[in-house]
KOLDORO-432663 format. One line per field, with one value per residue: residue in one letter; x, y, z of N, C-alpha, C in turn; chain; residue number from 1. Coordinates in Angstrom, 3 decimals. Example, Ala and Ser with C-alpha at 12.3 -4.5 7.8 and 13.67 -1.06 7.14 Angstrom:
2
type: [A S]
n_c1: [13.190 12.850]
n_c2: [-5.690 -2.250]
n_c3: [7.800 7.080]
ca_c1: [12.300 13.670]
ca_c2: [-4.500 -1.060]
ca_c3: [7.800 7.140]
c_c1: [13.200 12.900]
c_c2: [-3.300 0.030]
c_c3: [7.800 7.870]
mol: [A A]
seq: [1 2]
END
This chain:
252
type: [X X X X X X X X X X X X X X X X X X X X X X X X X X X X X X X X X X X X X X X X X X X X X X X X X X X X X X X X X X X X X X X X X X X X X X X X X X X X X X X X X X X X X X X X X X X X X X X X X X X X X X X X X X X X X X X X X X X X X X X X X X X X X X X X X X X X X X X X X X X X X X X X X X X X X X X X X X X X X X X X X X X X X X X X X X X X X X X X X X X X X X X X X X X X X X X X X X X X X X X X X X X X X X X X X X X X X X X X X X X X X X X X X X X X X X X X X X X X X X X X X X X X X X X X X X X X]
n_c1: [0.825 1.948 3.914 2.280 0.944 2.998 3.781 1.523 1.258 3.712 3.599 1.453 2.516 4.640 3.236 1.767 3.881 5.242 3.336 2.902 4.421 5.866 6.953 9.219 10.674 10.176 8.725 5.842 2.728 0.310 -2.070 -3.000 -5.410 -4.895 -2.625 0.775 2.736 4.294 3.299 5.354 7.089 5.241 4.770 7.160 7.177 7.453 5.337 3.004 1.692 0.886 0.032 0.081 -3.037 -3.640 -1.432 -0.095 2.440 4.714 3.816 3.576 1.059 -1.916 -4.342 -4.110 -2.872 0.150 2.729 3.392 1.155 -0.726 0.213 0.744 -1.437 -2.090 -3.894 -5.307 -7.331 -7.353 -5.053 -4.542 -2.501 -0.358 2.277 5.684 7.959 10.181 12.639 11.337 9.362 9.718 11.393 9.727 7.609 8.904 9.519 6.909 5.962 7.797 8.623 6.509 5.469 2.793 1.576 1.870 -0.161 -2.879 -2.473 -1.395 -3.421 -5.591 -4.694 -4.556 -7.246 -8.411 -7.204 -8.254 -11.035 -10.978 -9.913 -11.909 -14.075 -13.206 -12.872 -15.381 -16.412 -17.964 -17.286 -15.476 -17.072 -16.090 -13.345 -10.215 -7.517 -4.074 -2.990 -0.939 1.494 1.100 3.354 4.807 2.943 2.805 5.395 5.583 3.380 1.174 -0.829 0.158 -1.242 -3.870 -4.439 -4.404 -6.548 -8.725 -8.820 -9.355 -11.820 -13.453 -13.250 -14.277 -16.616 -16.824 -17.087 -14.701 -12.954 -11.178 -11.049 -11.213 -9.111 -6.182 -2.865 -1.163 1.291 4.650 6.877 9.992 11.629 10.589 12.094 14.673 14.338 13.745 11.031 10.194 11.268 9.870 7.226 7.474 8.209 5.870 4.030 1.220 0.916 -1.273 -4.750 -8.335 -10.018 -12.269 -13.624 -16.295 -17.990 -16.646 -16.719 -19.346 -19.239 -17.520 -18.334 -19.320 -18.683 -17.123 -13.831 -11.396 -8.004 -5.722 -2.531 0.727 2.986 3.622 5.559 6.713 4.228 3.581 2.508 -0.052 -1.127 -1.355 -3.242 -5.379 -5.944 -6.797 -9.121 -10.668 -11.040 -12.769 -15.008 -15.116 -16.044 -14.404 -11.046 -9.229 -6.246 -5.213 -2.750 -0.128 2.377 4.456 6.983 9.459 11.612 12.813 12.183 13.218]
n_c2: [-1.205 1.257 1.603 1.847 4.211 6.198 5.867 6.717 9.404 10.504 10.458 12.209 14.585 14.952 15.263 17.645 19.394 19.225 19.574 22.201 23.133 22.298 18.968 18.301 20.553 22.512 24.694 26.857 25.254 26.184 25.188 23.152 21.101 20.159 18.677 17.411 18.577 21.252 23.158 23.095 20.959 18.959 18.766 17.640 15.037 11.417 10.682 8.367 8.520 6.962 3.714 0.093 -1.383 -3.685 -4.657 -2.395 -1.503 0.889 2.257 3.425 4.352 5.152 3.030 0.695 -2.664 -4.271 -6.174 -8.499 -8.965 -9.460 -11.845 -13.557 -13.422 -12.138 -13.171 -11.071 -8.238 -5.388 -2.677 0.059 2.769 5.400 6.406 5.966 3.735 5.407 7.844 10.904 9.364 6.603 6.661 7.946 6.142 4.005 5.164 5.564 2.902 1.388 3.012 4.296 6.789 8.172 10.499 10.894 9.533 10.710 12.411 10.674 8.711 10.256 11.189 8.723 7.966 9.885 9.143 6.593 7.093 8.463 6.458 4.378 5.715 6.442 3.938 2.962 1.375 0.008 0.963 -1.244 -3.709 -4.285 -3.617 -5.004 -5.267 -6.177 -8.755 -8.785 -10.886 -12.167 -11.770 -9.762 -7.734 -7.185 -6.283 -3.951 -2.496 -1.637 -2.257 -1.282 -1.403 -1.783 0.666 2.411 1.290 1.880 4.690 4.989 3.741 5.520 7.762 6.893 5.569 2.829 -0.271 -1.741 -4.690 -6.198 -8.739 -10.843 -11.957 -13.761 -14.035 -16.933 -17.888 -16.887 -15.404 -15.232 -12.059 -10.295 -8.572 -8.328 -10.861 -12.976 -13.144 -15.824 -16.902 -15.387 -16.277 -18.938 -18.509 -17.467 -19.473 -21.073 -19.163 -17.559 -17.374 -17.796 -16.315 -17.461 -19.940 -20.793 -18.592 -16.550 -17.218 -16.597 -13.856 -12.966 -14.095 -13.577 -10.891 -7.712 -7.104 -5.116 -5.142 -3.868 -2.445 -1.173 -1.039 -2.294 -4.758 -7.248 -8.304 -10.737 -11.365 -10.112 -11.438 -14.083 -13.726 -12.757 -15.003 -16.783 -15.447 -15.453 -18.162 -18.548 -17.456 -14.721 -11.990 -10.108 -8.909 -6.243 -4.230 -1.780 0.388 2.350 2.824 1.722 -0.461 -0.136 -1.480 -4.340 -7.546 -10.732]
n_c3: [0.000 0.790 -1.161 -3.421 -2.796 -2.841 -5.470 -6.980 -6.119 -6.777 -9.558 -9.943 -8.934 -10.740 -13.131 -12.639 -12.398 -14.869 -16.843 -17.384 -19.446 -22.686 -22.871 -24.261 -25.226 -23.415 -24.155 -24.742 -24.573 -25.334 -24.556 -26.247 -26.894 -24.387 -24.598 -24.198 -25.683 -27.521 -30.454 -32.364 -31.625 -31.771 -34.499 -35.280 -34.400 -34.794 -36.849 -38.369 -41.238 -43.446 -43.530 -43.571 -43.985 -42.561 -40.915 -40.036 -40.803 -42.255 -45.380 -48.809 -49.539 -47.862 -46.177 -47.663 -48.296 -47.241 -48.974 -47.535 -45.881 -47.835 -48.971 -46.807 -44.722 -41.436 -38.420 -37.276 -38.326 -38.932 -38.265 -36.210 -35.705 -34.426 -34.267 -35.434 -33.908 -32.703 -31.653 -30.269 -29.179 -28.640 -26.380 -24.556 -24.319 -23.138 -20.675 -19.758 -19.649 -18.074 -15.989 -14.876 -15.809 -15.935 -16.699 -19.381 -20.556 -21.005 -23.262 -25.282 -25.510 -26.310 -28.796 -30.148 -30.075 -31.763 -34.185 -34.483 -34.826 -37.268 -38.926 -38.927 -39.951 -42.557 -43.655 -43.650 -41.587 -38.662 -35.252 -33.033 -30.868 -28.391 -26.239 -25.588 -23.434 -23.901 -21.867 -18.854 -17.204 -13.855 -12.226 -13.600 -13.554 -10.825 -10.437 -12.083 -11.273 -12.655 -15.613 -18.669 -21.092 -20.297 -19.046 -21.238 -22.622 -20.924 -21.147 -23.899 -24.022 -22.592 -24.280 -26.743 -26.249 -26.210 -24.618 -22.316 -21.262 -18.812 -17.953 -19.716 -21.320 -20.341 -19.161 -19.090 -18.318 -17.444 -19.791 -21.568 -22.094 -24.987 -26.543 -28.892 -29.918 -32.758 -35.187 -35.437 -33.070 -31.205 -31.589 -30.787 -28.150 -27.115 -27.244 -26.026 -24.040 -23.537 -22.673 -22.210 -19.446 -18.286 -19.891 -20.824 -20.201 -21.530 -24.256 -24.868 -24.621 -26.675 -29.073 -32.400 -32.143 -32.721 -32.074 -30.381 -29.868 -27.543 -27.259 -26.292 -28.034 -31.302 -32.619 -34.110 -34.308 -33.280 -30.698 -30.773 -32.951 -32.074 -30.041 -31.569 -33.112 -31.112 -30.260 -32.598 -33.005 -30.954 -31.962 -32.606 -34.685 -35.967 -35.477 -34.426 -34.134 -31.831 -31.374 -29.873 -31.039 -33.786 -34.670 -37.205 -38.201 -39.948 -38.836 -38.949]
ca_c1: [0.000 2.824 4.516 1.248 0.680 4.069 3.746 0.464 1.498 4.877 3.123 0.628 3.429 5.366 2.321 1.497 5.103 5.669 2.259 2.852 5.170 6.146 7.892 10.424 11.477 9.730 8.025 4.422 1.862 -0.892 -3.238 -3.445 -6.184 -4.316 -1.506 2.024 3.690 4.006 2.959 6.567 7.518 4.177 4.991 8.388 7.042 7.537 3.993 2.862 0.484 0.487 0.383 -0.660 -4.351 -3.742 -0.384 0.369 3.782 4.644 3.783 3.475 -0.328 -2.724 -5.507 -3.803 -2.187 1.524 2.913 3.390 -0.224 -1.434 0.669 0.659 -2.220 -2.199 -5.257 -6.000 -7.878 -6.877 -4.205 -4.528 -1.377 -0.098 3.689 6.777 8.654 11.449 12.739 11.354 8.228 10.210 11.875 8.591 6.847 9.698 9.295 5.531 5.773 8.676 8.919 5.276 5.193 1.410 1.092 1.869 -1.315 -3.997 -2.122 -1.264 -4.712 -6.422 -4.190 -4.959 -8.702 -8.680 -6.801 -9.221 -12.280 -10.711 -9.709 -13.161 -14.934 -12.713 -13.029 -16.816 -16.582 -18.405 -16.320 -15.625 -18.040 -15.414 -11.907 -9.507 -6.089 -3.166 -2.748 0.395 1.568 0.934 4.641 5.146 1.988 3.248 6.655 5.357 2.338 0.025 -0.748 0.139 -2.280 -5.159 -4.657 -4.780 -7.895 -9.680 -8.928 -10.030 -13.214 -14.148 -13.268 -14.999 -17.885 -16.772 -16.713 -13.501 -13.044 -9.846 -11.190 -11.466 -7.853 -5.254 -1.546 -1.128 2.650 5.688 7.708 11.187 11.401 10.528 13.063 15.853 13.999 13.204 9.603 10.052 11.540 8.766 6.069 7.779 8.218 4.498 3.156 0.509 1.064 -2.524 -5.997 -9.470 -10.093 -13.343 -13.956 -17.727 -18.509 -15.960 -17.216 -20.576 -18.882 -16.801 -18.921 -19.915 -18.366 -15.945 -12.935 -10.185 -6.919 -4.946 -1.180 1.482 3.872 3.562 6.878 6.495 2.817 3.423 1.587 -1.398 -1.599 -1.756 -4.490 -6.428 -6.280 -7.560 -10.438 -11.439 -11.434 -13.902 -16.164 -15.095 -16.281 -13.192 -10.116 -8.359 -5.227 -5.043 -1.440 0.419 3.541 4.785 8.379 9.585 12.724 12.434 12.637 12.916]
ca_c2: [0.000 2.421 1.745 2.331 5.606 7.044 5.738 7.565 10.812 10.927 10.739 13.402 15.719 15.110 15.799 19.041 20.162 19.224 19.870 23.627 23.429 21.143 18.048 18.134 21.782 23.406 25.846 26.970 24.299 26.910 24.381 22.433 19.927 19.674 17.786 17.732 19.064 22.500 22.899 22.800 19.595 18.083 18.567 16.868 13.670 10.416 10.268 7.369 8.891 5.911 2.405 -1.064 -1.499 -4.860 -4.824 -1.111 -1.135 2.071 2.044 4.703 4.789 4.761 2.166 -0.417 -3.741 -4.522 -7.451 -9.611 -9.236 -10.028 -13.214 -14.336 -12.563 -12.504 -13.429 -9.805 -7.669 -4.017 -2.100 1.518 3.247 6.814 6.761 5.020 3.550 6.116 8.970 10.745 8.547 5.350 6.943 8.288 4.922 3.245 5.816 5.269 1.481 0.812 3.941 4.842 8.179 8.085 11.772 10.815 8.772 11.460 12.895 9.573 8.051 11.184 11.124 7.451 7.989 10.664 8.336 5.487 7.590 8.733 5.174 3.644 6.512 6.349 2.564 2.644 0.244 0.411 0.747 -2.551 -3.848 -4.531 -3.360 -5.932 -4.977 -7.320 -8.981 -9.035 -11.962 -11.685 -11.301 -8.471 -6.756 -6.812 -5.541 -2.628 -1.796 -1.375 -2.782 -0.113 -1.581 -1.594 2.096 2.968 0.784 2.658 6.024 4.861 3.395 6.767 8.673 6.347 4.974 1.376 -0.892 -2.565 -5.766 -6.690 -10.095 -11.809 -12.625 -13.926 -14.588 -18.141 -18.155 -15.915 -15.687 -14.392 -10.781 -10.446 -7.705 -9.004 -12.157 -12.972 -13.464 -17.250 -17.090 -14.773 -17.171 -20.089 -18.012 -17.151 -20.637 -21.455 -18.135 -16.833 -18.137 -17.076 -16.450 -18.415 -20.275 -20.813 -17.226 -15.713 -17.522 -15.830 -12.445 -12.598 -14.686 -12.634 -9.521 -7.042 -6.916 -4.304 -5.449 -2.662 -2.605 0.071 -1.092 -3.461 -4.994 -8.235 -8.668 -12.123 -11.421 -9.755 -12.473 -15.229 -13.363 -12.698 -16.393 -17.290 -14.815 -15.897 -19.548 -18.474 -16.946 -13.278 -11.639 -9.454 -8.496 -5.147 -3.792 -0.359 0.510 3.706 2.934 0.559 -0.518 -0.184 -2.342 -5.697 -8.608 -11.976]
ca_c3: [0.000 0.860 -2.480 -4.324 -2.429 -3.372 -6.935 -7.504 -5.829 -7.549 -10.913 -9.893 -8.787 -12.002 -14.136 -12.317 -12.628 -16.265 -17.774 -17.642 -20.662 -23.545 -22.230 -25.068 -25.341 -22.344 -24.705 -24.434 -25.267 -25.770 -24.163 -27.433 -26.451 -23.147 -24.899 -23.508 -26.667 -28.217 -31.856 -33.133 -31.300 -32.266 -35.937 -35.485 -33.888 -35.876 -37.238 -39.423 -41.990 -44.384 -42.975 -44.049 -43.369 -41.704 -39.901 -39.544 -41.251 -43.118 -46.829 -49.521 -49.626 -46.707 -46.343 -48.547 -47.585 -47.670 -49.657 -46.573 -45.460 -48.975 -49.225 -45.561 -43.826 -40.019 -37.968 -37.026 -39.556 -39.141 -37.229 -36.135 -34.912 -34.707 -34.342 -35.579 -32.626 -32.856 -30.719 -28.815 -28.739 -28.060 -25.031 -23.705 -24.040 -22.158 -19.383 -19.370 -19.389 -17.052 -14.908 -14.333 -16.193 -16.388 -17.210 -20.842 -21.010 -21.614 -24.595 -26.229 -25.735 -27.076 -30.169 -30.735 -30.246 -32.969 -35.340 -34.585 -35.403 -38.681 -39.608 -39.133 -40.836 -43.930 -44.135 -43.573 -40.660 -37.324 -34.183 -32.389 -29.778 -27.115 -26.168 -24.704 -23.301 -23.860 -20.436 -18.299 -16.219 -12.478 -11.705 -14.215 -13.064 -9.478 -10.538 -12.671 -10.532 -13.526 -16.979 -19.538 -22.113 -19.638 -18.832 -22.544 -22.910 -20.132 -21.743 -25.187 -23.741 -22.245 -25.426 -27.890 -25.850 -26.429 -23.346 -22.235 -20.270 -18.453 -17.415 -20.783 -21.646 -19.225 -19.491 -18.259 -17.825 -17.767 -20.959 -21.597 -22.751 -26.431 -27.202 -29.412 -30.496 -34.112 -35.240 -35.155 -31.648 -30.459 -31.650 -29.929 -26.781 -26.698 -27.397 -24.810 -23.006 -23.340 -22.707 -21.662 -17.991 -18.018 -21.281 -21.150 -20.132 -22.519 -25.593 -25.056 -24.723 -27.896 -30.282 -33.354 -31.762 -33.265 -30.933 -30.536 -28.947 -27.263 -26.728 -26.449 -29.197 -32.163 -33.216 -35.175 -34.321 -32.829 -29.557 -31.217 -33.865 -31.247 -29.372 -32.586 -33.443 -29.976 -30.270 -33.769 -32.744 -30.032 -32.681 -32.856 -36.089 -36.441 -34.417 -34.851 -33.175 -31.572 -30.701 -29.899 -31.924 -34.608 -35.099 -38.651 -38.578 -40.353 -37.930 -39.674]
c_c1: [0.867 3.473 3.513 0.953 1.725 4.092 2.727 0.770 2.728 4.463 2.269 1.500 4.157 4.485 2.053 2.696 5.396 4.583 2.145 3.566 5.409 7.198 9.194 11.297 11.173 9.106 6.552 3.607 0.612 -2.160 -3.843 -4.079 -5.682 -3.139 -0.211 3.112 3.288 3.768 4.190 7.041 6.500 4.396 6.197 8.306 7.044 6.176 4.048 1.601 -0.025 0.966 -0.444 -1.961 -4.388 -2.697 0.211 1.770 3.671 4.714 3.545 2.054 -1.122 -3.872 -5.343 -3.142 -0.784 1.613 2.850 1.973 -1.063 -1.068 0.543 -0.130 -2.228 -3.656 -6.010 -6.327 -7.340 -5.933 -4.264 -3.389 -1.086 1.375 4.564 7.475 10.079 11.460 11.941 10.247 8.702 10.681 10.718 7.762 7.598 9.506 7.887 5.387 6.550 8.927 7.696 5.007 3.786 0.860 1.199 0.542 -2.430 -3.699 -2.094 -2.609 -5.660 -6.002 -4.649 -6.460 -9.083 -8.338 -7.786 -10.508 -12.121 -10.614 -11.031 -14.128 -14.503 -12.897 -14.467 -17.070 -17.097 -17.275 -16.525 -16.630 -17.365 -13.918 -11.279 -8.029 -5.273 -2.780 -1.266 0.339 1.465 2.245 5.027 4.196 2.381 4.502 6.426 4.338 1.109 0.273 -0.903 -0.953 -3.679 -5.450 -5.039 -6.199 -8.965 -9.905 -9.667 -11.512 -14.021 -14.299 -14.200 -16.360 -17.980 -16.347 -15.404 -13.721 -11.650 -9.872 -11.545 -10.214 -6.952 -3.939 -1.300 0.268 3.574 6.444 8.959 10.864 11.500 11.607 14.286 15.573 13.485 11.719 9.372 10.268 10.419 7.543 6.269 7.712 6.802 3.547 2.534 0.534 -0.234 -3.710 -7.127 -9.548 -11.149 -13.979 -15.443 -18.322 -17.927 -16.471 -18.499 -20.283 -18.307 -17.439 -19.668 -19.668 -17.133 -15.073 -11.783 -9.192 -6.053 -3.591 -0.431 2.302 3.636 4.925 6.726 5.014 2.554 2.412 0.155 -1.971 -2.085 -3.087 -5.649 -6.886 -7.158 -8.990 -11.291 -11.861 -12.608 -15.121 -16.197 -15.250 -15.051 -12.346 -9.184 -7.363 -5.251 -3.759 -0.924 1.543 3.815 6.262 8.452 10.722 12.216 13.029 12.234 13.012]
c_c2: [1.267 2.684 2.329 3.812 6.529 7.012 6.706 9.045 11.349 11.270 11.992 14.647 16.003 15.713 17.276 19.929 20.309 19.657 21.359 23.997 22.142 20.254 17.897 19.383 22.802 24.694 25.828 25.950 24.968 26.093 23.634 21.101 19.382 18.743 18.306 18.222 20.451 22.181 22.530 21.364 18.580 17.762 17.673 15.431 12.671 9.834 9.187 7.679 7.787 4.563 1.312 -1.192 -2.600 -4.894 -3.520 -0.705 0.062 1.683 3.394 5.241 4.276 3.851 1.133 -1.504 -3.930 -5.912 -8.643 -9.972 -9.806 -11.493 -14.120 -13.543 -13.056 -12.743 -12.130 -9.127 -6.282 -3.633 -0.585 1.929 4.692 7.133 5.613 4.926 4.091 7.280 10.173 9.825 7.256 5.562 7.219 7.058 4.008 3.837 5.538 3.829 0.980 1.725 4.702 6.298 8.268 9.402 11.850 10.277 9.612 11.941 11.754 8.905 8.945 11.191 9.845 7.409 8.768 9.863 7.188 5.957 7.885 7.438 4.478 4.412 6.356 4.952 2.064 1.391 0.760 0.199 -0.643 -2.529 -3.902 -4.272 -4.316 -5.538 -6.268 -7.550 -9.137 -10.257 -11.353 -11.110 -9.951 -7.371 -6.278 -5.948 -4.120 -1.814 -1.461 -2.043 -1.606 -0.199 -1.386 -0.111 2.794 2.546 1.577 4.033 5.979 4.534 4.644 7.678 8.207 5.756 3.495 0.714 -1.669 -3.631 -6.319 -8.137 -11.133 -12.634 -12.692 -14.476 -15.747 -18.472 -17.002 -16.362 -14.828 -13.113 -10.948 -9.640 -8.505 -10.353 -11.995 -13.306 -14.929 -17.531 -16.513 -15.677 -18.401 -19.694 -17.820 -18.338 -21.030 -20.419 -17.400 -17.783 -17.239 -17.327 -17.468 -18.780 -20.172 -19.407 -16.379 -15.972 -16.747 -14.345 -12.071 -13.134 -13.645 -11.164 -9.015 -6.638 -5.983 -4.718 -4.210 -3.024 -1.298 0.079 -2.387 -3.607 -5.965 -8.576 -10.065 -12.239 -11.167 -10.796 -13.701 -14.942 -13.284 -14.096 -17.000 -16.755 -15.285 -17.356 -19.613 -17.835 -15.456 -12.999 -10.992 -9.064 -7.438 -4.825 -2.271 -0.207 1.935 3.849 1.610 0.601 -0.723 -1.080 -3.722 -6.698 -9.935 -13.175]
c_c3: [0.000 -0.491 -3.462 -4.070 -3.033 -4.890 -7.528 -7.301 -6.532 -8.970 -10.954 -9.802 -10.098 -13.069 -13.885 -12.623 -14.116 -17.241 -18.094 -18.936 -21.445 -22.887 -23.004 -25.107 -24.259 -22.868 -24.342 -25.236 -25.823 -25.531 -25.346 -27.032 -25.121 -23.353 -24.297 -24.456 -27.165 -29.696 -32.684 -32.883 -31.800 -33.744 -36.212 -34.973 -35.052 -36.249 -38.316 -40.222 -42.902 -43.863 -43.628 -43.270 -42.313 -40.590 -39.394 -39.960 -42.203 -44.590 -47.505 -49.601 -48.437 -47.125 -47.456 -47.700 -48.141 -48.314 -48.729 -46.148 -46.592 -49.198 -48.007 -44.528 -42.384 -39.645 -37.678 -38.357 -39.887 -38.001 -37.330 -35.207 -35.287 -34.933 -34.811 -34.225 -32.770 -31.870 -31.207 -28.290 -28.073 -26.626 -24.075 -23.368 -23.076 -20.768 -18.857 -18.886 -18.180 -15.849 -14.414 -14.652 -16.795 -16.929 -18.733 -21.384 -21.627 -23.027 -25.603 -26.527 -26.528 -28.541 -30.862 -30.979 -31.512 -34.221 -35.558 -35.254 -36.896 -39.484 -39.917 -40.035 -42.290 -44.509 -44.034 -42.725 -39.326 -36.319 -33.579 -31.241 -28.409 -27.254 -25.166 -24.621 -23.348 -22.394 -20.086 -17.391 -14.817 -11.944 -12.296 -13.768 -11.667 -9.535 -11.046 -11.891 -11.358 -14.879 -17.932 -20.602 -21.532 -19.441 -20.140 -22.897 -22.177 -20.747 -23.070 -25.008 -23.416 -23.466 -26.537 -27.541 -26.128 -25.112 -23.442 -21.177 -20.030 -17.977 -18.470 -21.063 -20.426 -19.757 -18.538 -17.726 -18.203 -19.011 -20.862 -22.348 -24.260 -27.167 -27.643 -30.045 -31.915 -34.055 -34.894 -33.670 -30.788 -30.440 -30.771 -28.458 -26.238 -26.765 -26.057 -23.708 -22.687 -23.385 -22.239 -20.165 -17.588 -19.359 -21.597 -21.185 -21.263 -23.924 -25.878 -25.254 -26.080 -29.177 -31.105 -33.017 -32.515 -32.081 -31.317 -29.453 -28.774 -26.673 -26.942 -27.733 -29.959 -32.830 -34.384 -35.326 -33.797 -31.695 -30.006 -32.163 -33.098 -30.552 -30.368 -32.988 -32.356 -29.998 -31.451 -33.631 -31.775 -30.679 -32.928 -34.345 -36.708 -35.234 -35.001 -33.743 -33.055 -30.768 -30.839 -30.913 -32.619 -34.975 -36.596 -39.114 -38.927 -39.377 -38.564 -38.752]
mol: [A A A A A A A A A A A A A A A A A A A A A A A A A A A A A A A A A A A A A A A A A A A A A A A A A A A A A A A A A A A A A A A A A A A A A A A A A A A A A A A A A A A A A A A A A A A A A A A A A A A A A A A A A A A A A A A A A A A A A A A A A A A A A A A A A A A A A A A A A A A A A A A A A A A A A A A A A A A A A A A A A A A A A A A A A A A A A A A A A A A A A A A A A A A A A A A A A A A A A A A A A A A A A A A A A A A A A A A A A A A A A A A A A A A A A A A A A A A A A A A A A A A A A A A A A A A A]
seq: [1 2 3 4 5 6 7 8 9 10 11 12 13 14 15 16 17 18 19 20 21 22 23 24 25 26 27 28 29 30 31 32 33 34 35 36 37 38 39 40 41 42 43 44 45 46 47 48 49 50 51 52 53 54 55 56 57 58 59 60 61 62 63 64 65 66 67 68 69 70 71 72 73 74 75 76 77 78 79 80 81 82 83 84 85 86 87 88 89 90 91 92 93 94 95 96 97 98 99 100 101 102 103 104 105 106 107 108 109 110 111 112 113 114 115 116 117 118 119 120 121 122 123 124 125 126 127 128 129 130 131 132 133 134 135 136 137 138 139 140 141 142 143 144 145 146 147 148 149 150 151 152 153 154 155 156 157 158 159 160 161 162 163 164 165 166 167 168 169 170 171 172 173 174 175 176 177 178 179 180 181 182 183 184 185 186 187 188 189 190 191 192 193 194 195 196 197 198 199 200 201 202 203 204 205 206 207 208 209 210 211 212 213 214 215 216 217 218 219 220 221 222 223 224 225 226 227 228 229 230 231 232 233 234 235 236 237 238 239 240 241 242 243 244 245 246 247 248 249 250 251 252]
END
């Protein structure tokens, strides 16, 4: 309890202190939607204007599919993302994820919510019926103190009016860290790592539903693909990914 108290109040203090100016250059933010960037730094962020409709990799034309998704389509259907996983966004997401810098959350989730609404409108698709955060193992949840994907899910749920449920998916075992692993190694590492919390109840929740999976970063897509497969085998109509950032380096 004491750790949780200091964790929450440290983040509150940091937000109150830093929210008065741009977190990157300390210039005036001009209260731009309450975001933590000034207009100049905002323009210099590693935006991803054109991405593959399915996997979110950068391509020359928006709302098309890349060659890999056309030849070897993943189980998930669409991916919505806003940034390339590059500086300064990569550093900020590391601080958010591993060091509890939760004052980044309102800005990032608001940006993603705007991109989501644009994406579904342009593709003439209804918003999903349910938001599911990618689950953490119990040990990692205890170590970090929060699930970064769940916090984004909560914010998106409020902004978009789509319910979220943190009790559908569960991580059944710890896995080694994914960073540095190839796609093949990541898939092997994740085998059997996820399941439904309560199979009979969950099948009723996801059957014929449009699902949105939420995570902070999409690298190879191995985790999200495994979860999409699990959900579609349970009867989900479609599974989309909503992520803050997408790595652009090829990982074979």
